[in-house]
N, C-alpha and C positions, 0 to 999 in steps of 0.2 A: 360634514359627519360621512354619507354615504362615498363621498370620494375617498376618504382617508381608509374607509374599509375597503373601497376595490382597488387601492394600492397595497392594503397589506394582504388582500386575497391573491393579487397577482404575484407577488414576494414569497409568498408560502409556495405558491405554484411551481416558482421555479427552485424552493429550497430541498436539502435533502430529506428535510424531516417527512412534507409531503409525498416524495418516492418513495420514503420508507414503509409509510402507511399505505401506499397504494400498492407496496410490491408484499406489505404482511397480509394485505386482505386477499389478493389474489392467489397469493400461495395456501392459504386457508381454504379457499374455495378450490384450488385443486386438489388437497385433500380430502377435502368432505365436498364435491360439486350436488347440484341440486341433485335429488330426487325423481326429478319428473322432466321428460325430455332428453333421455340420456342417450348421449351417440352410445350406436350399438358398438360390439368391437366386431372387427373386421373378422370375418372366418379364415380357417385353413391358414394359421400362422404358428410360431413357436420363436422359443428365446432357448439358444444354447450358449452356454456360460464356462469358462473358465475358472472355476471358482475352486476354494480352498480344498475341497475332495480331489479334484485334477490335480493340482501341485501335489498335494501327497501323493498319489499314488502311481502318477509319472515321474514322483521322485524316486519311487522305490525300483529295486531291481523287478523285473530285468529292463527296465526302459531306464530307470536311472539319468532321470532329464530333469536339470534344474531350471526356474524362469530367469529370462525368455528362453521359452524353447527354440531348438532349433527350426529351421523353416520347415524340413523334411514333416515336422508335427503339423504343421499348417496343413501342408499338404495334404497328409493322412486325414484329417479332419474331414479337407474339402472333397476327400474319395470317398469318406464314410457317407457324408450327405448326399454325395450324388449317386451312389448303390443304395440309398434309402430312399432314395426316390424324391428329395425334395424339389420343391416350384424354383425357387429361386434360393439362394445362399448369397447373405449379405452379411459379410465380412468388415467390422468395426476396427478394422487393424490397418495399420498404415505403411510399413515398414519402408522409413524412408533412407535408411542407411543398409550396405550390402553387408552380411554376414561374414564371417570367419571361413565359408567352406561355397565356394563358387558353385560347386556342384548344387548342393541344397537350393540356392539361391536359383537354380535352372528347372531344379525338380516342383519345387513352387508354383515359379513362373508357368511352365507347361502345364502345369497338371489345372490352374486357376484360368489359363488361357481355354484350356480343353476343355474344361466342364462349362457351357454357354450362361447357365442360370449363377453363375458366380460374378460378384461386386465386391470390388477393393475399395477398401477408405483409401482416400488420397486427401494433402491439404494443397489450399491453393498456391504454395510454393513448392509443392514437392510432388511428383508420382511415386509411386511404389518402387523400390529400386529394381527390381527386377523385371518392371515392365516400362522401363526407359521408351523415348521416342524410336530411337533403333530396333527394338526389341517389336515395338508394335508396328512399324514398318514392315520387318521382317514378315509378322506372321500377320499381316491385316487382316487375312478373311476371319480370322478370332475377335478382331477389335471395329466390325462393322457399325457396334451399337454400342452403346455406355457402357463402359467394365468398368467404371470406376465413381466413386462419389465422394465429396468432400465432406470432411468428418469434423471438421472442426468447429468447434464451439463459440459460442458468442457470449460468454457469462457479463453481468451488469458488473457493478461496483460493487456488490457484496457479497460476490463469489457465485451467485445462483445464476444457471441458464434458464431462461423464460420463453424468450423467441425462437426463430427456426427460420433462417435461410433458405428458400425454396430451390433456386435456382441450382442446378449441379450438385445439390447435395446426396447423402446417401440415400435419403429416404425417397428422394424421386427417382434417381437411378433404378431402384429395387420396383418400380410400376413400370410396367412394359410401354402403355400409352404415354406422350408426350404430356407432362405437366405444366398447366399455365395459371396452377393457383399462385394467390397474392403471399407474401411474407406474414409472419404474424405470431402471436404466442400460442404456446402447445396446449390444447386442450386435454388433459392428461383423464388415463383411465386408472390409474394409482400407480403406488408401486410393484415391486417383484413378486411378495407376495399377496397383497391385493389381485394381481394378474392372475395368480396361480389359483385364488378362491374362485375366480369367474372364468377358467376354464382355460385361461394360454396355457399352452405347455411351458415350463421353464425348466429345462434339462442341463444336468451336468455334462459339460465335453468330454469326462474322463473314458469312458468304455465307447464312444465314436472313435479316441484318437487312438485308442486298439485295436479299434478292428481297420481302422485308415491306416495304422502303420505296417498290419498284418498283409493288407492289400498293394502296398507298395512293395513290400519285402519279395511276394510271390509274383510279382511281375516286373520287377527292376530288370531283369534280361531281355525283357520287349522294348524297354527304349532307351538304348547304349548312347541316343544322343541328345537325349532328356528335351524331345521337343514336344510342342503339342501334339504334331499329328499320330506321334510312337504312344505318346503316352492318351493320348483320347482312346485312340483303338485296343489299346492295355485295359484299360478302364470299362470299355463296350464289351470286352469278352469277361469282364467278370462277372459272376451271376448276383442279381439283385437282393441285397440284405432283407432276412426275415423275422429278424426278433422284435421283442413287443417293441423298442425304442425307434426302431427304423418304421415298422406299421403306423407307429404314433407320427414319426416324421412325416410321412409319405404325402407327397400333394402339397407340403406347406411351404411358404414363404418364412425362412428361416434365417432370423439376425441370430449372429455371429460374436461375442464380445466376451470381459472378462470384467469379473465383480470381485477374484480373490483381492486378498490383502495385501499381496506382497507384489500386484500386477500395476499398482500405481495408475489406475482408471478408472476411479472413483469419482464421483463429481456430484457437487452441490446442484440439486434438481427439486423444485419446488414441492415437491410429493418425499423428500428426505435429502439429508444431507450427505448420504454416503450411499448412492446408487448409483448402478452402472452407467458408464455413458451412453453406452449403447441401448437402453430401456429410453434415451431422448428421440433417438433414430426409428426406434420400433414405435412412439408415440408420434411420431412427425410424420410418419409412413401410415399408421392406423388415419390421422386426421386426412390425410392427402386422397385415400381410397376410400375417406367417406365424404364428410360437409365440409373440413376445409378447415385451415387453420381460425383460431380465433384472433377477430381484426378491430383493434383500439378504437374508439373514435372519440379522438380527441376535442374534436371541436365542438362537441356536445359539454364540454368541462365549461366553457366561459358563459354560455347559452344558461347551463342551469345555474352557475353560480349568480350571474346576473338577476334573474329570478328572483331567486331564495333572497339576496340584498334587498331587491326591490319589496318584494311582499313582507319581509319582516318590517322594515321601515315601513310599510303602508300601515301594516299593524299598530306600532308604535307612535303613531303623529300626535294622538293625542297625550300621550308618554303619563297618564294617569296611573295605569298599571301594566306589568309585565305580564300579566295573563294571556292575552292576544298575541304578542310576539313569541312569548314562551312556546307555546301552543307552535305556533308557526314553523319557528326553530325546530320543534322537535319534530315535526312533520318532515320537514326537509332534511334533517339528518335521518333520521327512519329512512325515508324515503329513497336517498341515495344508494346510501348501504344496500339496501334491500335489492333496489332497482338492478343495481349492478350485479349484486349473487344472482339473479334470475337471468338477466342476460347474456351471462356468460352460457345459457343451456343453449342460448340461439347463436350462438356463435358472435358475441357482440361483447366488449369488455370495456365501459365508461367509466374511467380513476375516479372514485368517489369522494377522495379527502377533498380537495380543492372547494367544491362546493357545498360538503359537510362545515368545513373550519369556516368559511367564507360566512355561513349561515349563523356559526356558534359568534363570530365577531363582529358581526353586525347585532345580536343582541348583546352581545357584551358594550358596544357603542351604544346603545339606545339606555342601556342601563348607567351607564356613567357619564353621558355627555351633559347632565347636567352640574356634573359635580368638577367637571375639568375648568381651570382656569389659570392665570398667572400664577396667583401665589400658591397652590398647590406646588408648584415646581420650584418655587423660592423655597416653602417649606420641607421639600426634600433637600433641596443643598444645604440651607441650614443644618438641618440633623446629621449630614453628614462632616460639618465642620471638625468637630472634633478627632476626626480620624485621620485626617493629614498631619503631616511632622513639619513641611516647609509652609509658612505663613504666605507665600508667593502662590499657592494654591490654592488656598481660601481668597486672597485677595482676586486672584483671576476667575472663581468660582462667581463671588459677588458683583464682579463687574461685568460680565458676561455667562449667565449659568450653560452657553450651550457650547464654548468655547472649548470643553472636555466632553468628550463620548466618554462617560461613566461604563456605559455597556460593553467598552471593547473598541479600539481604532487598533489600524497598524499605523505603526509611526517609524521611522528610522530615527535613531537613536543611539546614544553611545553609553554602555553600563561600565561599572567600576565596583570591584571587589577588593576591599583592603583588611589583609588577616596579620595579629600582631604574632609575632616568632619570638618566643620566650617568655610565653604568658605562662606555662608548667613550672618553671623556673621560680616566675616572680609570688606565684601562688604559694610555692613551699616556704618562702622567706617573710611572708606578711601574714598577719592576721587578716579575717574577714574584713573587717570595718577598713583596714587601708588598703586591703586589694579592691576594695568595691572604690575606695576613695581613686585610687590611682586608674582603675581602668575608666570611670566618669573622667578624668583628667584627662585621659589619651583620648576620649571620644569627643571631647570638648574642644580639644586642639585639632583632631581632625576635622572634625565640623567644622572649624573656623577655616581651616584650607579649601572645605569643599565649597559651602554655601558661595562664599566671594565668587566663585568661578560658574557660577551659576545652576550650583545642584540642586537633584533633589535627592534629600536621603532619604531613601525607600524603607528601611528597617537598621538597628543595630539588631547583630546576631552576638549576642554574648560579648566576645572582643574584637567581634568582624563586625564591617559596615559595609551596607550596598547604597551605591549613590547612583544616579541615572540625571544625564547630560542630555538636553533636549526635548523631553517631557516633564511634567506635561506641558511647557512651553518651551516654543522649539528657540531654537540658538543657530547666527550663523555661521558655527563651526564648532559643535558640541566635541567631535572627538579630540580637537585643539584644546577645550577650555578642560576635557576629563584628564589630557596628560598634563597638563598644567596644575592642575591640582592635585596631581600626583606626584610630580617633583617636588612640592610644596611641601605636601605630608612627608614625604621623605625626608626634608632637611629639617622637619619639625621634630624629627625623632631625637637627634642631640639631644634637643633641651627636654624633651621629657625625658629619657637619662639621668640626665644631669638633678632632674627634679626629682624622681624616684630615690638616687644618690644610694645604693646599696652594692656593695662589693662583689662583682664574680658575678652580676645579671647586668646583663644589657639588651635591652630588645631589638628586635628588628620589626619588618614589616614586609611584606608579600603583598603585591596589588596585582591585578589582571583587569586589563581593560578592552573593550572588543564595542567594533560600530556594526550594525546592522541594524534587519528590520525586528521589530516586536509586537507584538501586542499590549497594548498599556490601556487603564481599565480599572474597574471596581473588583477587588475580589475577595470574599470571605464569607461570612453568615450573616441571617437579619439581626445579630447581635453585637458582630463589631466587622467593617469594610476597611479593606486597605487600599488606596491608591496604586498601583505596582505595574511591573512589565513582566510578560513572560516570552519563552522562545529562546528557540536553537541559539540565537545569539549572545541571551542572557547567560544559559547554560556554559556558553565556550566563554566568557567572561571570566566564570566561576573556574572553569576548568584552569584557565591562562593563570587565576590565582595561584592554583595548586602547583602546576607544573615549575614555576620558578624554582623550587624544589629541584627538580630535574636539571635544570640547566645554570644552576647555583646564582641565579640573579636576583634583582629586586622587582622590577614591575618589566610584564610581558603585557605586548600588545597585539591585537588581530590583525589581519592584512590589511581590513577596509581600514581602521584606524592610522595603521601605518601610512597609507596612501595622502591621507587626509592630513597627515601632519608635518609629512618630510619636509615640505618648504619651508619648515618653520624651528621645527625640532630636530636632532642628532639620532636616530636610531643605527640600529645594526641587526640584520637578519641572521636568526637562529639555526633554524630548520622548518621543513617541512614536516608539522606535527600533526598525528592523526590521533584523536582521543577515545578512550573506549566510546562504543556504540555509536560511532559513526565510521563510514566508509571513507570519505574524501578527508585527503590532507588538506590542513591550509598552514600557509606561511606566517611564522610568528616572529617578533621582531623585539627586541630588548629596546625600552626607551632610556637613552644615555643623558640624554638634556639640552640647552641651551648653547648653541656652538660656540657665544659669545662667552659662556661660563667654563669651558672646558681648556685644560694647559694644552700646550700645544703638541708635547705627547701623546695623550689620547687621542687628537686631531690626526695623528700620524699612524697610531695604531690602528684607526677606524679604518683610514684608508688602504692599508694591508689586509687587514681584516676581510674588509665588503671585497676586494680584489681576490683572495685565497676563498671568499664562499663562493662569488660568482664561478670560480675556476671548478671547483669541487662539485656544484650544484651542475656545471656540462659536463662533467667528465674531463676535465685537464687538469688531473691528477698532480703533472709534475710541475705544474705553473701554481697548484693550489698549494705544493710544500715550500714551493718557495716563497711566497706570499704572506703565508702562516708561518715560515720561521720569523721573517722581519717582524711579524707581527707578537710570536712569544718571547722575542727580546725585549720586546718593550715592555709587557707586562707576563710576565712569566706564568704566573699562576691562573690564569684565566682558565675555565674551566673550557667552553666551548672554542676555544683556538685548540689547545693541546689537544679534544676529541676530534677536530678534524682533521688537524696533522698526524694525526697516528693514525687516522682511519684513509687518509691520502698517499701515506708511506706503504700502507696496506696494500692498498690499489693499484700500485706501480707496479707490485710485486705479483698481485694475483688478480683475475677478475673479480670487479666488485659485485657483488649482489644485485637483483632486483630493488630500485625503488632503495638505494642506498642511503639518498638524500632525506628519506622519512624519519623520522622519530615516534616510535609508537607509545602513547600512553597510556595503559591499560587502567590504573588505579584514576578512580571517579575527584 
């Protein structure tokens, strides 16, 4: 039992559930940090944001500029911050592409370079477009120290960014002294509103932009070459700003970013789903000038989990009462969560989910061990017998209960969907009793075709049938078995129509077959379950059944199925099909039949058709026309022959569109 709990605890530690629980607690602590030992806020910092107010005011006359702003707006913002006396100007913007105005790029490049306190954002793959290596080399005196910092975030799988990489980061570049702190989790001081309440200035960029554009307009004649030297001299000659905002920002490290809804610079952070990303860089900078980022101590997790398992088992050795193990388990669950909460105040994060769940699983094991026996498993299997349609499933479960993973397993199998055509006409000509009798006779005949080929009839859906080959029992070639069953089912339709015997009503059948990976297992509620298959491969088989209407065919098979039966049965490719909800097209084929059963005219038709299809897909439309004309002469009414022939004729006269060989199926 202890070994089983250890294995389960290890499995849980690698699971998405554990990750989600640990993330949820860390986010909750980030929003509500411990009230004691709080990291003090760094003095003399501020955030300046391009907010909705900025977009609104700058978008009006006289500026009338829409987002994304021209580069001169950012140059003006830098000029205004410089003339306000900002100690550092940290810009959370990357400018990866050159703008439409090269002169505007030069003004921003020169202004940012001329103000030595400016740090510009970059990514590991791209410098700011106006500060490329040649520009830096030409003006090397302005780039003696780091002037750029990496702003690329590292969101986790849930879209939330919790960790920060220090090396060459925007936050580290904003610090004068070299930073050697390790990467880690960000220690949050709150969202924007919380920072305002704590006294950190969070200001709109709009008044600074207006001031800065005015500065540039007044000094424009002083930097005809737009060089850093000229712009720096022009700015130095300008008087310092002395309004309220300038006095507020004087001597501060100012982080500049965007949080307007139209700037698309909002990201998921532990303190909020729609916070500006510059908040992450400001918070990381605050951590680095303080006591550093939070360090995750993962090695403590297995130690705590092992101690929890051993102590709970030790308390439950007598098995006479669950009181002792329950109290010890409660101590561990509460203790590890509270300990993680407290430790974050001191810069340490111990993920608590695995030790807590290990404690709970151990308590469960202590409580259930005396009830576990082989008979319980057999009773469970026996209770499920009535939920399976195919007797082979029941027999396999009785012989070897572990052969089927009822909880779900990945299997490669073949799914077959059969649907009746003409059911509406039939229902209008028969009474209710006659209709039910006819449908039952049809389903009985279909079952007689499917079961001998090894099918597991998953379900009857009105007049449709879903069958699976290769689960629950594996087959040597499940794709071939499914195709043979489909051909038998189509051949049986003549007999079904004769047995119904209604003038003017002729039933048909569409079949879709696909092979691929799927999940097989028990699906349902506590009252009723069904052993079934799920996954994209199953969905595609259903779509192929419906796609027969588009191609005027009876049996459509997927690409993998075609590959597995091409040496045994005759098929012909129809198109690369893109179904609704999927970006990638798959080649679908019509299942024609066994070669020995086909007349020579059909074989000749297939040769010409395949030759024409190969030429069509390769873009050799003249050759496609020649081959398809021969195929048309043999079977003039074949839908796809005519479609490919007509398309090829058109494409010999005018260029083919992109992806000309793809057919999109919008309906499900």
